[in-house]
N, C-alpha and C positions, 0 to 999 in steps of 0.2 A: 417529333419523337422526344420523349423525356429521358433525361439521363438519370441513371441510378447512382445515388450517392454511396460512396464506399463507407462502410461502418468501421470506425477505428477499432482495432483489436490489440490487446496487450496480453502479456503472459504473467501469470501469478509467479512471484519469485519463490514461493514455498513448494507448490506442487507441479510447477512448470506446465500448467494447462492454460491454453489460450482462451480468452473470453472477450466479449464486448467490453470496451473501455468503461462504459457506464455501469456495468455490473460488478466492477472491481472497486476496491478502496485504495486510494492513492496516499502514499506517505512521501513527503517531500523534504528535501534538504535545501533550504532557501539560500540565496546568495549572502544573506546576513549571517549564516551559520546555524540557524535553528532547524531542528528536525521536528516535524509535526504531521498529524493526519490532515490531509487536504480534503475537506468536505466538498469543495466546489470542483476539484479536479483540474483547476486552471491556474493555481499559484505558480509563480516563477520559481525555478529551481529544478534540481535533479529529482526525478520521481521514481518510485518503485510501487508496483501494484500487487495487491493481495485479494483473494476472494473474501467476501464478507463472512468468513467463518473463523471462529476463535482457533480452531485446529490449524488453519493455514498460518495465522499469526504465530502461534506457538512453534510450529515447524520452522518458520523463517528464523525465529530467535534461536531455537535449538541447533539448527544447522548453520548458524552465523551467516545468513544470507542478506541481512539488512545492511551491514557495514560495507561490503563491496558494492552492492547495488546503489547505495547512496553516496559512496566514496567518503565515508566518515567513520570515526571510531566512537561507537556508542558506549556509554558507561551503563552500569546496572540501573542507576536511578533514571537515566534517559529511557531505557527499555521499559521500566515500570510505568513511567508517565505515558509512553506511547501505547502501552497495553490498555491503560485506562481510557485514553483518547479513542483508541480503536474500538473498544467495547462500547463506548458511548456512541460512536459513529454508526455502528451496526445495530444499535438499540438493544444489545444484549439478547436478541432473539435467536440468532442463528449460532449454533454450536455444533462441533463435530469432534 
């Protein structure tokens, strides 16, 4: 009998909809204090997940959900940098 592996599921911090971990984009607050988009999904630190949609990123920023999820206080320039990294990570293809 083969065992079925459990597929990790995470919740998008913007729209609060669960999805397969691999289908979401992870933003991580590293132990060194940096906040960045984690392309591998395996970086050390506190992570927050978003659907690969520009609308979800914009909602998370507008509703101030990144700060509490990552336990950090982001400045406007940090948010702008994350927006550029997020757009690059999703390839600029998916928007909503």
